[in-house]
C-alpha positions in Angstrom: 0.2 -0.3 -0.1 1.3 3.3 -1.0 1.0 6.3 1.9 -1.3 9.2 1.1 0.6 11.7 -0.5 0.8 14.7 0.7 2.3 16.6 -2.1 -0.4 18.0 -3.7 -4.4 17.9 -3.2 -5.2 16.6 -6.4 -2.8 13.7 -5.9 -4.4 12.7 -2.4 -7.8 13.1 -3.9 -6.8 11.0 -6.5 -5.6 8.7 -3.9 -8.6 8.6 -1.9 -10.8 7.7 -5.3 -8.9 4.8 -5.8 -8.9 3.1 -2.5 -12.9 3.9 -2.6 -13.2 2.2 -5.9 -10.7 -0.9 -5.1 -12.8 -1.3 -1.8 -16.3 -0.6 -3.7 -16.6 1.9 -0.6 -19.7 3.9 -0.6 -19.8 7.1 2.2 -22.3 6.1 4.6 -24.6 8.8 5.4 -25.5 7.0 8.7 -22.0 7.9 9.8 -21.8 10.9 8.3 -18.4 9.6 6.3 -16.3 12.3 4.5 -12.4 12.0 3.6 -10.0 14.5 4.1 -8.8 15.5 0.4 -6.8 18.5 1.5 -3.3 17.8 2.6 -2.9 21.3 4.1 -5.7 19.8 6.7 -3.4 17.0 7.1 -0.6 18.8 7.8 -2.1 21.6 9.8 -3.7 18.8 12.1 -0.2 16.7 12.8 1.9 19.9 13.0 -0.6 20.9 16.3 -0.9 17.2 18.0 1.6 17.4 21.1 3.5 14.0 19.9 4.3 13.0 23.6 0.6 12.9 24.9 -1.6 9.4 24.7 -3.6 10.4 21.7 -6.8 8.9 20.3 -8.4 9.4 16.1 -12.0 9.1 16.0 -13.3 8.3 12.9 -9.9 6.6 11.0 -11.4 6.6 7.6 -9.3 5.5 4.8 -6.4 6.6 7.5 -5.0 9.3 5.2 -4.5 11.3 8.6 -4.1 8.1 10.9 -1.1 7.4 8.6 0.9 10.6 9.8 -0.4 10.9 13.2 1.0 7.2 13.8 4.2 8.4 12.6 3.9 11.3 14.9 2.7 10.1 18.6 5.5 8.7 20.2 3.0 6.8 22.9 1.0 3.5 21.5 -2.2 5.4 20.9 -6.0 4.7 19.8 -7.6 5.1 16.7 -11.2 4.1 16.6 -13.6 3.6 13.4 -17.3 2.6 13.5 -17.2 1.2 10.0 -15.6 -2.4 9.7 -14.5 -2.0 6.1 -12.8 1.3 6.4 -11.3 0.0 10.0 -10.0 -3.0 7.5 -8.5 -0.4 5.1 -7.1 2.3 7.5 -5.3 -1.1 9.3 -2.7 -0.7 6.3 -1.6 2.7 7.6 -1.5 2.5 11.1 2.0 1.7 12.5 2.6 -0.5 15.5 2.6 -0.4 18.2 -1.0 2.0 17.8 -3.9 -0.1 18.3 -7.1 0.6 15.9 -10.0 -0.3 17.0 -13.1 -1.3 15.2 -16.0 -0.1 17.3 -17.9 3.0 18.2 -15.6 5.6 20.1 -18.8 6.7 22.4 -18.8 3.6 23.8 -15.3 3.6 25.0 -13.9 4.6 28.4 -11.6 7.6 27.4 -8.3 7.3 29.3 -6.4 9.4 26.7 -4.8 12.8 27.1 -5.6 14.0 23.4 -7.9 13.3 20.9 -7.7 14.2 17.1 -10.7 13.4 14.7 -12.1 14.3 11.4 -15.6 14.8 13.2 -18.8 13.2 11.7 -21.1 16.0 11.8 -24.1 14.0 13.7 -21.6 13.6 16.4 -20.1 16.7 16.8 -22.1 17.8 19.9 -21.6 14.2 22.1 -18.2 13.9 21.2 -17.4 17.5 22.6 -19.6 16.8 25.6 -18.0 13.7 26.3 -14.2 15.7 25.7 -15.5 18.5 28.5 -16.7 15.4 31.0 -13.5 13.6 30.1 -10.8 14.2 33.2 -8.0 12.8 30.9 -8.3 14.7 27.6 -5.9 17.8 27.9 -6.0 18.8 23.9 -8.6 18.3 21.4 
């Protein structure tokens, strides 16, 4: 598997479309699925994380952001994707010792220090409330 290209938007969009076609993925409205196709967004998010914190990404999608996060964070971290097919795809882009969980992030106990997400629209409020109630999340 080739890593997601961050050299330009067209290349990342092409990479995304290729994976969607290859795995016959149709974004599911039920999960508010959308995919980051702007390299500047990925670079911006990755540059803002604290690599020393225990991190969780909510919604790995195809793994474009996950690929770069897993190479930046130093502590073994969590990557969560509710869609089993997308979890399978993104698992190819997450380095060990990080852990990918195919499940609902809202059903997990969050004992992480940092949250990263291309947040699914319909879950934004629930995720923000859970972050606010967490005693461990220092950065989101």
